[in-house]
DSSP file (Angstrom, degrees, kcal/mol; ACC not computed):
  #  RESIDUE AA STRUCTURE BP1 BP2  ACC     N-H-->O    O-->H-N    N-H-->O    O-->H-N    TCO  KAPPA ALPHA  PHI   PSI    X-CA   Y-CA   Z-CA
    1    1 A M              0   0    0      0, 0.0     2,-0.1     0, 0.0     3,-0.1   0.000 360.0 360.0 360.0 129.0   59.3   63.3  130.1
    2    2 A S        -     0   0    0      1,-0.1     2,-0.2    65,-0.1    65,-0.1  -0.444 360.0 -83.7 -83.4 161.7   63.1   63.4  129.8
    3    3 A T        +     0   0    0     63,-0.2     2,-0.3    -2,-0.1    65,-0.1  -0.467  46.6 180.0 -66.9 132.5   64.9   62.9  126.5
    4    4 A R        +     0   0    0     63,-0.5     2,-0.2    -2,-0.2    12,-0.1  -0.678  19.4 148.7-137.2  80.6   65.3   59.2  125.7
    5    5 A F        +     0   0    0     -2,-0.3     2,-0.1    11,-0.0    -2,-0.1  -0.383  19.5 158.0-111.6  53.4   67.1   58.8  122.4
    6    6 A D        -     0   0    0     -2,-0.2    -2,-0.1     1,-0.1     0, 0.0  -0.427  45.6-131.3 -74.8 155.2   68.9   55.5  123.0
    7    7 A A  S    S+     0   0    0     -2,-0.1    -1,-0.1     2,-0.0    -2,-0.0   0.632  80.8  85.9 -80.2 -14.3   70.1   53.5  120.0
    8    8 A G  S    S-     0   0    0      1,-0.1    -2,-0.0     0, 0.0     0, 0.0  -0.082  82.8-120.4 -82.0-177.0   68.6   50.3  121.4
    9    9 A E        +     0   0    0      4,-0.1    -1,-0.1     3,-0.0    -2,-0.0  -0.142  64.2 134.8-115.6  34.7   65.1   48.9  121.2
   10   10 A G  S  > S-     0   0    0      1,-0.1     4,-1.9     3,-0.1     3,-0.2   0.097  75.1 -78.5 -75.7-171.8   64.4   48.8  124.9
   11   11 A T  H  > S+     0   0    0      1,-0.2     4,-2.6     2,-0.2     5,-0.2   0.852 127.4  57.3 -58.9 -39.9   61.4   49.8  127.0
   12   12 A E  H  > S+     0   0    0      1,-0.2     4,-2.2     2,-0.2    -1,-0.2   0.891 105.9  49.8 -63.7 -38.9   62.4   53.5  126.8
   13   13 A T  H  > S+     0   0    0     -3,-0.2     4,-2.5     2,-0.2    -1,-0.2   0.926 111.3  48.7 -64.2 -44.0   62.3   53.5  123.0
   14   14 A R  H  X S+     0   0    0     -4,-1.9     4,-2.5     1,-0.2    -2,-0.2   0.909 111.1  51.1 -61.5 -41.5   58.9   51.8  123.0
   15   15 A E  H  X S+     0   0    0     -4,-2.6     4,-2.5     1,-0.2    -1,-0.2   0.899 110.5  48.1 -63.3 -40.0   57.7   54.4  125.5
   16   16 A L  H  X S+     0   0    0     -4,-2.2     4,-2.7     2,-0.2    -2,-0.2   0.909 111.3  50.1 -69.2 -40.4   58.9   57.3  123.4
   17   17 A L  H  X S+     0   0    0     -4,-2.5     4,-1.9     2,-0.2    -2,-0.2   0.918 112.3  47.7 -60.9 -43.3   57.4   55.8  120.2
   18   18 A H  H  < S+     0   0    0     -4,-2.5     4,-0.3     2,-0.2    -2,-0.2   0.912 112.0  51.0 -63.3 -42.5   54.1   55.4  122.1
   19   19 A F  H >< S+     0   0    0     -4,-2.5     3,-1.0     1,-0.2    -2,-0.2   0.916 111.9  46.8 -58.5 -46.9   54.4   59.0  123.4
   20   20 A L  H 3< S+     0   0    0     -4,-2.7    -1,-0.2     1,-0.2    -2,-0.2   0.811 108.5  54.3 -68.9 -31.3   55.0   60.3  119.9
   21   21 A T  T 3< S+     0   0    0     -4,-1.9    -1,-0.2    -5,-0.2    -2,-0.2   0.358  72.4 124.2 -91.9   8.0   52.2   58.5  118.3
   22   22 A Q  S <> S-     0   0    0     -3,-1.0     4,-3.1    -4,-0.3     5,-0.3  -0.497  76.9-111.6 -60.5 138.4   49.6   59.8  120.6
   23   23 A E  H  > S+     0   0    0      1,-0.2     4,-2.2     2,-0.2     5,-0.2   0.841 110.4  39.7 -48.2 -53.7   47.0   61.4  118.2
   24   24 A T  H  > S+     0   0    0      2,-0.2     4,-2.5     1,-0.2    -1,-0.2   0.936 118.6  46.8 -67.5 -45.6   47.5   65.1  119.1
   25   25 A R  H  > S+     0   0    0      1,-0.2     4,-2.6     2,-0.2    -2,-0.2   0.901 112.8  50.0 -62.8 -40.2   51.3   64.9  119.4
   26   26 A F  H  X S+     0   0    0     -4,-3.1     4,-2.5     2,-0.2    -1,-0.2   0.896 110.6  50.1 -66.1 -39.0   51.6   62.9  116.2
   27   27 A S  H  X S+     0   0    0     -4,-2.2     4,-2.2    -5,-0.3    -2,-0.2   0.922 111.7  47.8 -63.5 -44.3   49.4   65.5  114.4
   28   28 A L  H  X S+     0   0    0     -4,-2.5     4,-2.2     2,-0.2    -2,-0.2   0.904 111.2  50.6 -62.5 -42.4   51.6   68.3  115.7
   29   29 A L  H  X S+     0   0    0     -4,-2.6     4,-2.7     1,-0.2    -2,-0.2   0.920 110.1  50.2 -61.7 -43.4   54.7   66.5  114.7
   30   30 A A  H  X S+     0   0    0     -4,-2.5     4,-2.2     1,-0.2    -2,-0.2   0.890 108.6  53.0 -61.3 -39.5   53.2   66.0  111.2
   31   31 A N  H  X S+     0   0    0     -4,-2.2     4,-1.1     2,-0.2    -2,-0.2   0.902 111.2  46.2 -62.8 -41.4   52.4   69.8  111.1
   32   32 A V  H  < S+     0   0    0     -4,-2.2     3,-0.5     1,-0.2    -2,-0.2   0.943 115.2  45.5 -66.7 -47.7   56.0   70.7  111.9
   33   33 A L  H  < S+     0   0    0     -4,-2.7    -2,-0.2     1,-0.2    -1,-0.2   0.814 116.5  46.0 -67.1 -30.5   57.5   68.2  109.4
   34   34 A G  H  < S+     0   0    0     -4,-2.2    -1,-0.2    -5,-0.2    -2,-0.2   0.605  84.3 113.9 -87.8 -13.3   55.0   69.3  106.7
   35   35 A H  S >< S-     0   0    0     -4,-1.1     3,-0.9    -3,-0.5    77,-0.1  -0.309  76.7-121.5 -61.5 141.1   55.4   73.0  107.2
   36   36 A P  T 3  S+     0   0    0      0, 0.0    -1,-0.1     0, 0.0    -4,-0.0   0.821 115.0  30.3 -55.0 -32.7   57.1   74.8  104.2
   37   37 A E  T 3  S-     0   0    0     92,-0.0    -2,-0.1    -5,-0.0    -5,-0.1   0.456 105.3-124.9-102.2  -2.7   59.9   76.0  106.4
   38   38 A G  S <  S+     0   0    0     -3,-0.9    53,-0.4    -7,-0.2    -6,-0.1   0.742  91.6  88.1  64.8  22.4   59.8   73.1  108.8
   39   39 A M        +     0   0    0     51,-0.1    51,-0.2    49,-0.0    -7,-0.1  -0.466  57.3 178.5-153.2  69.1   59.3   75.7  111.5
   40   40 A P        -     0   0    0      0, 0.0    49,-2.3     0, 0.0     2,-0.2  -0.319  26.3-121.6 -74.5 159.0   55.7   76.8  112.3
   41   41 A S  B  >  -A   88   0A   0     47,-0.2     4,-2.0     1,-0.1    47,-0.2  -0.468  31.9-103.8 -85.8 167.8   54.7   79.3  114.9
   42   42 A M  H  > S+     0   0    0     45,-0.5     4,-2.5     1,-0.2     5,-0.2   0.903 122.5  56.1 -59.6 -41.6   52.3   78.3  117.8
   43   43 A Y  H  > S+     0   0    0      1,-0.2     4,-2.4     2,-0.2    -1,-0.2   0.908 106.3  49.5 -58.2 -43.6   49.5   80.2  116.0
   44   44 A E  H  > S+     0   0    0      1,-0.2     4,-2.0     2,-0.2    -1,-0.2   0.909 110.7  49.8 -63.3 -41.9   50.0   78.2  112.8
   45   45 A L  H  X S+     0   0    0     -4,-2.0     4,-0.6     1,-0.2    -1,-0.2   0.890 110.6  50.6 -64.7 -38.7   49.9   74.9  114.9
   46   46 A E  H >< S+     0   0    0     -4,-2.5     3,-0.9     1,-0.2     6,-0.2   0.919 111.0  48.5 -62.8 -43.7   46.7   76.1  116.6
   47   47 A Q  H 3< S+     0   0    0     -4,-2.4    -2,-0.2     1,-0.2    -1,-0.2   0.822 108.2  54.0 -66.7 -33.1   45.1   76.9  113.2
   48   48 A L  H 3< S+     0   0    0     -4,-2.0    -1,-0.2     1,-0.3    -2,-0.2   0.580 112.0  46.0 -77.8  -9.1   46.1   73.5  111.8
   49   49 A N    X<  +     0   0    0     -3,-0.9     3,-1.9    -4,-0.6    -1,-0.3  -0.520  65.1 159.1-129.8  63.8   44.4   71.7  114.7
   50   50 A P  T 3  S+     0   0    0      0, 0.0    -1,-0.1     0, 0.0    -2,-0.1   0.716  71.5  60.5 -65.9 -20.7   41.0   73.5  115.0
   51   51 A S  T 3  S+     0   0    0     -3,-0.1     2,-0.4     2,-0.1    -3,-0.0   0.500  97.6  71.6 -85.0  -0.9   39.4   70.6  116.9
   52   52 A V  S <  S-     0   0    0     -3,-1.9    -3,-0.1    -6,-0.2     5,-0.0  -0.934  89.9-112.9-115.5 136.1   42.0   71.0  119.7
   53   53 A S     >  -     0   0    0     -2,-0.4     4,-2.5     1,-0.1     5,-0.2  -0.235  24.4-116.5 -64.5 156.0   42.0   73.8  122.1
   54   54 A E  H  > S+     0   0    0      1,-0.2     4,-2.7     2,-0.2     5,-0.2   0.885 117.3  53.9 -58.9 -39.9   44.8   76.3  122.0
   55   55 A A  H  > S+     0   0    0      1,-0.2     4,-2.5     2,-0.2    -1,-0.2   0.879 108.8  48.7 -63.7 -37.5   45.8   75.3  125.6
   56   56 A T  H  > S+     0   0    0      2,-0.2     4,-2.5     1,-0.2     5,-0.2   0.911 110.4  50.3 -69.9 -42.3   46.0   71.6  124.5
   57   57 A V  H  X S+     0   0    0     -4,-2.5     4,-2.6     2,-0.2     5,-0.2   0.955 113.1  46.8 -57.7 -49.8   48.1   72.5  121.4
   58   58 A Y  H  X S+     0   0    0     -4,-2.7     4,-2.6     1,-0.2    -2,-0.2   0.923 111.6  51.4 -57.9 -46.1   50.5   74.5  123.7
   59   59 A K  H  X S+     0   0    0     -4,-2.5     4,-1.8     1,-0.2    -1,-0.2   0.910 113.2  43.6 -60.5 -43.8   50.6   71.6  126.3
   60   60 A H  H  X S+     0   0    0     -4,-2.5     4,-2.1     2,-0.2    -1,-0.2   0.875 112.4  52.0 -74.6 -35.7   51.5   68.9  123.7
   61   61 A V  H  X S+     0   0    0     -4,-2.6     4,-2.2    -5,-0.2    -2,-0.2   0.935 110.4  49.8 -61.6 -43.1   54.0   71.1  121.9
   62   62 A Q  H  X S+     0   0    0     -4,-2.6     4,-3.1    -5,-0.2    -2,-0.2   0.882 108.5  52.5 -63.2 -37.3   55.7   71.8  125.2
   63   63 A K  H  X S+     0   0    0     -4,-1.8     4,-1.8     2,-0.2    -1,-0.2   0.888 109.3  49.5 -64.4 -38.9   55.7   68.0  126.0
   64   64 A L  H  <>S+     0   0    0     -4,-2.1     5,-1.8     2,-0.2     6,-1.7   0.855 112.8  47.4 -68.1 -34.9   57.4   67.4  122.6
   65   65 A V  H ><5S+     0   0    0     -4,-2.2     3,-1.3     4,-0.2    -2,-0.2   0.937 111.0  50.8 -68.3 -47.3   60.0   70.1  123.4
   66   66 A D  H 3<5S+     0   0    0     -4,-3.1    -2,-0.2     1,-0.3   -63,-0.2   0.831 108.7  52.6 -60.5 -32.6   60.5   68.7  126.9
   67   67 A A  T 3<5S-     0   0    0     -4,-1.8   -63,-0.5    -5,-0.2    -1,-0.3   0.615 115.4-118.4 -78.8 -11.5   61.1   65.2  125.4
   68   68 A G  T < 5S+     0   0    0     -3,-1.3    27,-0.5    -4,-0.4    -3,-0.2   0.539  86.8 110.7  88.4   6.2   63.7   66.7  123.1
   69   69 A V  S   <S+     0   0    0     -5,-1.8    23,-2.6    -6,-0.2     2,-0.3   0.890  82.6  29.8 -80.2 -42.4   61.8   65.8  119.9
   70   70 A L  E    S-B   91   0A   0     -6,-1.7     2,-0.4    21,-0.3    -2,-0.3  -0.777  71.8-156.9-110.7 160.0   61.0   69.5  119.0
   71   71 A E  E     -B   90   0A   0     19,-2.9    19,-2.2    -2,-0.3     2,-0.4  -0.997  16.7-127.5-135.6 144.1   63.0   72.6  119.9
   72   72 A A  E     -B   89   0A   0     -2,-0.4     2,-0.4    17,-0.2    17,-0.2  -0.739  27.7-171.5 -86.1 134.0   61.8   76.2  120.2
   73   73 A V  E     -B   88   0A   0     15,-2.8    15,-3.1    -2,-0.4     2,-0.4  -0.979   5.8-153.1-127.3 142.0   63.8   78.6  118.1
   74   74 A T  E     -B   87   0A   0     -2,-0.4    13,-0.2    13,-0.2     3,-0.1  -0.873  18.3-117.8-120.2 148.8   63.6   82.4  118.2
   75   75 A L        -     0   0    0     11,-2.9     5,-0.1    -2,-0.4    58,-0.0  -0.630  46.4 -99.9 -75.9 135.0   64.2   85.1  115.8
   76   76 A P    >>  -     0   0    0      0, 0.0     3,-2.3     0, 0.0     4,-0.7  -0.263  34.1-114.2 -55.6 144.7   67.0   87.5  117.0
   77   77 A E  G >4 S+     0   0    0      1,-0.3     3,-1.0     2,-0.2    -2,-0.1   0.836 114.5  57.7 -52.6 -38.2   65.5   90.6  118.5
   78   78 A E  G 34 S+     0   0    0      1,-0.2    -1,-0.3     3,-0.0    -3,-0.0   0.661 108.2  48.1 -70.0 -13.6   66.9   92.9  115.8
   79   79 A Q  G <4 S+     0   0    0     -3,-2.3    -1,-0.2     7,-0.1    -2,-0.2   0.489  85.8 112.2-102.1  -6.5   65.0   90.9  113.1
   80   80 A R    <<  -     0   0    0     -3,-1.0     2,-0.4    -4,-0.7     6,-0.1  -0.416  50.1-159.5 -71.2 142.4   61.6   90.8  114.9
   81   81 A Q    >   -     0   0    0      4,-0.2     3,-1.9     3,-0.1    -2,-0.0  -0.970  25.7-105.0-125.2 138.8   58.8   92.7  113.3
   82   82 A Q  T 3  S+     0   0    0     -2,-0.4     0, 0.0     1,-0.3     0, 0.0  -0.346 106.7  23.4 -60.4 136.1   55.6   93.9  115.0
   83   83 A G  T 3  S+     0   0    0      1,-0.3    -1,-0.3    -2,-0.0    45,-0.0   0.457 106.9  94.4  87.5   1.0   52.6   91.8  114.1
   84   84 A Y  S <  S-     0   0    0     -3,-1.9    -1,-0.3    44,-0.0    -3,-0.1  -0.907  79.5-103.8-124.0 153.5   54.7   88.8  113.2
   85   85 A P        -     0   0    0      0, 0.0    -4,-0.2     0, 0.0     3,-0.1  -0.335  25.6-176.6 -71.3 157.2   55.7   85.7  115.2
   86   86 A W        +     0   0    0      1,-0.1   -11,-2.9    -6,-0.1     2,-0.4   0.385  64.3  69.9-130.1  -3.9   59.2   85.4  116.6
   87   87 A K  E     + B   0  74A   0    -13,-0.2   -45,-0.5    46,-0.0     2,-0.3  -0.971  59.6 171.8-120.6 131.7   59.1   82.0  118.2
   88   88 A F  E     -AB  41  73A   0    -15,-3.1   -15,-2.8    -2,-0.4     2,-0.4  -0.846  23.7-131.7-134.7 167.0   58.9   78.8  116.1
   89   89 A Y  E     + B   0  72A   0    -49,-2.3     2,-0.3    -2,-0.3   -17,-0.2  -0.977  26.8 165.6-127.0 134.9   59.1   75.1  116.6
   90   90 A R  E     - B   0  71A   0    -19,-2.2   -19,-2.9    -2,-0.4     2,-0.3  -0.937  45.0 -86.1-140.9 163.1   61.2   72.6  114.6
   91   91 A A  E     - B   0  70A   0    -53,-0.4   -21,-0.3    -2,-0.3   -22,-0.1  -0.547  48.4-126.1 -68.8 130.8   62.3   69.0  114.9
   92   92 A S     >  -     0   0    0    -23,-2.6     4,-3.0    -2,-0.3     5,-0.2  -0.319  21.2-110.1 -71.9 163.4   65.5   68.8  116.9
   93   93 A D  H  > S+     0   0    0      2,-0.2     4,-2.4     1,-0.2     5,-0.1   0.929 122.3  46.7 -60.3 -44.0   68.5   67.1  115.4
   94   94 A E  H  > S+     0   0    0      1,-0.2     4,-2.5     2,-0.2    -1,-0.2   0.911 112.4  50.6 -63.4 -41.4   68.2   64.3  118.0
   95   95 A G  H  > S+     0   0    0    -27,-0.5     4,-2.8     2,-0.2    -2,-0.2   0.920 109.9  49.0 -63.1 -43.9   64.4   64.1  117.3
   96   96 A R  H  X S+     0   0    0     -4,-3.0     4,-2.9     2,-0.2     5,-0.2   0.923 111.2  50.8 -60.9 -44.0   65.0   63.9  113.5
   97   97 A E  H  X S+     0   0    0     -4,-2.4     4,-2.7    -5,-0.2    -2,-0.2   0.927 112.1  46.5 -59.4 -45.3   67.5   61.1  114.0
   98   98 A F  H  X S+     0   0    0     -4,-2.5     4,-1.5     2,-0.2    -2,-0.2   0.927 113.5  48.3 -62.8 -45.7   65.1   59.2  116.2
   99   99 A L  H  <>S+     0   0    0     -4,-2.8     5,-3.4     1,-0.2     6,-0.7   0.893 113.4  48.0 -63.2 -39.9   62.3   59.6  113.8
  100  100 A E  H ><5S+     0   0    0     -4,-2.9     3,-1.9     3,-0.2    -2,-0.2   0.938 108.7  53.4 -63.7 -47.0   64.5   58.5  110.9
  101  101 A R  H 3<5S+     0   0    0     -4,-2.7    -1,-0.2     1,-0.3    -2,-0.2   0.799 113.8  43.0 -59.0 -30.4   65.7   55.5  112.8
  102  102 A H  T 3<5S-     0   0    0     -4,-1.5    -1,-0.3    -5,-0.2    -2,-0.2   0.094 115.9-112.8-108.3  22.5   62.1   54.4  113.4
  103  103 A N  T < 5S+     0   0    0     -3,-1.9     3,-0.3     1,-0.1    -3,-0.2   0.762  78.5 128.3  58.1  31.4   60.9   55.2  109.9
  104  104 A L      < +     0   0    0     -5,-3.4    -4,-0.2    -6,-0.2     3,-0.2   0.421  66.4  58.1 -95.7   0.7   58.7   58.0  111.0
  105  105 A L  S >  S+     0   0    0     -6,-0.7     3,-2.2    -5,-0.1     4,-0.3   0.417  74.0 100.1-103.2  -0.8   60.1   60.5  108.5
  106  106 A A  T 3  S+     0   0    0      1,-0.3     3,-0.3    -3,-0.3     4,-0.2   0.806  85.4  45.6 -55.3 -31.8   59.2   58.3  105.5
  107  107 A A  T 3> S+     0   0    0      1,-0.2     4,-2.8    -3,-0.2    -1,-0.3   0.237  77.2 112.2 -98.1  14.2   56.2   60.4  104.7
  108  108 A E  H <> S+     0   0    0     -3,-2.2     4,-2.1     1,-0.2    -1,-0.2   0.892  79.3  47.4 -57.3 -43.6   57.8   63.8  105.1
  109  109 A E  H  > S+     0   0    0     -3,-0.3     4,-2.2    -4,-0.3    -1,-0.2   0.895 112.5  50.1 -64.6 -39.1   57.5   64.8  101.4
  110  110 A T  H  > S+     0   0    0      2,-0.2     4,-2.8     1,-0.2    -2,-0.2   0.921 109.3  51.6 -65.2 -43.7   53.9   63.7  101.4
  111  111 A L  H  X S+     0   0    0     -4,-2.8     4,-2.4     1,-0.2    -2,-0.2   0.897 109.9  49.8 -60.1 -40.1   53.3   65.8  104.5
  112  112 A E  H  X S+     0   0    0     -4,-2.1     4,-1.6    -5,-0.2    -1,-0.2   0.913 111.5  48.2 -64.1 -42.2   54.8   68.8  102.8
  113  113 A A  H  < S+     0   0    0     -4,-2.2     4,-0.5     2,-0.2    -2,-0.2   0.908 111.7  49.8 -64.4 -42.9   52.7   68.2   99.7
  114  114 A L  H >< S+     0   0    0     -4,-2.8     3,-1.5     1,-0.2     4,-0.4   0.902 106.6  55.5 -62.4 -41.9   49.5   67.9  101.9
  115  115 A Y  H >< S+     0   0    0     -4,-2.4     3,-1.4     1,-0.3    -1,-0.2   0.887 102.4  57.7 -58.1 -38.6   50.4   71.1  103.7
  116  116 A G  T 3< S+     0   0    0     -4,-1.6    -1,-0.3     1,-0.3    -2,-0.2   0.645  99.6  59.4 -69.5 -13.5   50.5   72.9  100.4
  117  117 A T  T <  S+     0   0    0     -3,-1.5     2,-0.3    -4,-0.5    -1,-0.3   0.498  72.3 121.0 -92.4  -3.4   46.9   71.9   99.6
  118  118 A I    <   -     0   0    0     -3,-1.4     3,-0.3    -4,-0.4     2,-0.2  -0.449  46.8-165.8 -65.2 124.4   45.4   73.6  102.6
  119  119 A E        +     0   0    0     -2,-0.3    -2,-0.1     1,-0.2    -1,-0.0  -0.604  56.1  31.6-107.1 167.7   42.9   76.1  101.3
  120  120 A D  S    S+     0   0    0     -2,-0.2    -1,-0.2     1,-0.2     3,-0.1   0.873  71.7 176.1  55.5  43.7   41.0   79.0  102.9
  121  121 A K        -     0   0    0     -3,-0.3    -1,-0.2     1,-0.1     5,-0.0  -0.579  38.0-103.4 -76.2 140.2   43.8   79.9  105.3
  122  122 A P    >>  -     0   0    0      0, 0.0     4,-2.0     0, 0.0     3,-0.5  -0.307  29.3-115.8 -58.2 149.4   43.1   82.9  107.4
  123  123 A E  H 3> S+     0   0    0      1,-0.3     4,-2.5     2,-0.2     5,-0.2   0.869 116.6  56.4 -55.9 -38.4   45.0   86.0  106.2
  124  124 A K  H 3> S+     0   0    0      1,-0.2     4,-2.5     2,-0.2    -1,-0.3   0.879 105.5  50.5 -62.7 -37.3   46.9   86.0  109.5
  125  125 A M  H <> S+     0   0    0     -3,-0.5     4,-2.8     2,-0.2    -2,-0.2   0.919 109.7  49.5 -68.8 -42.2   48.1   82.5  109.0
  126  126 A V  H  X S+     0   0    0     -4,-2.0     4,-1.5     2,-0.2    -2,-0.2   0.930 112.1  49.2 -61.0 -43.3   49.3   83.3  105.5
  127  127 A R  H  < S+     0   0    0     -4,-2.5    -2,-0.2     1,-0.2    -1,-0.2   0.912 112.2  48.0 -60.3 -42.9   51.2   86.3  106.9
  128  128 A Y  H >< S+     0   0    0     -4,-2.5     3,-1.1     1,-0.2    -2,-0.2   0.870 107.3  55.6 -67.5 -36.4   52.7   84.1  109.7
  129  129 A E  H 3< S+     0   0    0     -4,-2.8    -1,-0.2     1,-0.2    -2,-0.2   0.851 111.7  44.7 -61.5 -32.8   53.7   81.4  107.2
  130  130 A N  T 3< S+     0   0    0     -4,-1.5    -1,-0.2    -5,-0.2    -2,-0.2   0.361  88.8 119.5 -94.1   4.8   55.6   84.1  105.3
  131  131 A A  S <  S-     0   0    0     -3,-1.1    -3,-0.1    -4,-0.2   -45,-0.0  -0.315  77.9 -88.1 -66.7 151.5   57.2   85.7  108.4
  132  132 A P        -     0   0    0      0, 0.0    -1,-0.1     0, 0.0   -51,-0.1  -0.332  45.9-154.8 -58.8 142.0   60.9   85.7  108.7
  133  133 A R        -     0   0    0     -3,-0.1   -59,-0.1   -59,-0.0     2,-0.0  -0.850  27.7 -88.4-117.0 154.6   62.4   82.6  110.3
  134  134 A P        -     0   0    0      0, 0.0     2,-0.9     0, 0.0   -59,-0.1  -0.368  38.2-125.3 -59.6 138.9   65.6   82.2  112.2
  135  135 A D        +     0   0    0      1,-0.1     0, 0.0    -2,-0.0     0, 0.0  -0.797  34.2 174.0 -87.3 107.7   68.6   81.3  109.9
  136  136 A L              0   0    0     -2,-0.9    -1,-0.1     1,-0.2     0, 0.0   0.268 360.0 360.0-103.1  10.7   69.9   78.1  111.5
  137  137 A E              0   0    0      0, 0.0    -1,-0.2     0, 0.0    -2,-0.0   0.483 360.0 360.0 -77.4 360.0   72.5   77.3  108.8
């Protein structure tokens, strides 16, 4: 799917909204938006979606990246640490604008609060959540 962030309300916009609200993709998008850093690793996304296979999580994340809604960001090589992730996913600027325009970011604070209530996280996930993230400022 190519990026389709037109300002109008045409067929392409409806198709993108339908694409985004597919159950697995919408859940992954909610995981990204609710993440404390707004930038989870693939492992974190897999852990947050235990009923979905790792291959399916990867496939849907890649579809969201290909559509331009999410973007992959990497930690500079000199900042990478063994045993920690170095590739993360976040909402792209265009993706955030589209989500905002269609009122899909209204629950972002709620998603962040819900993320904070997740209990019994594996030690690896806690370590990954606390891993260094790229500084995009």
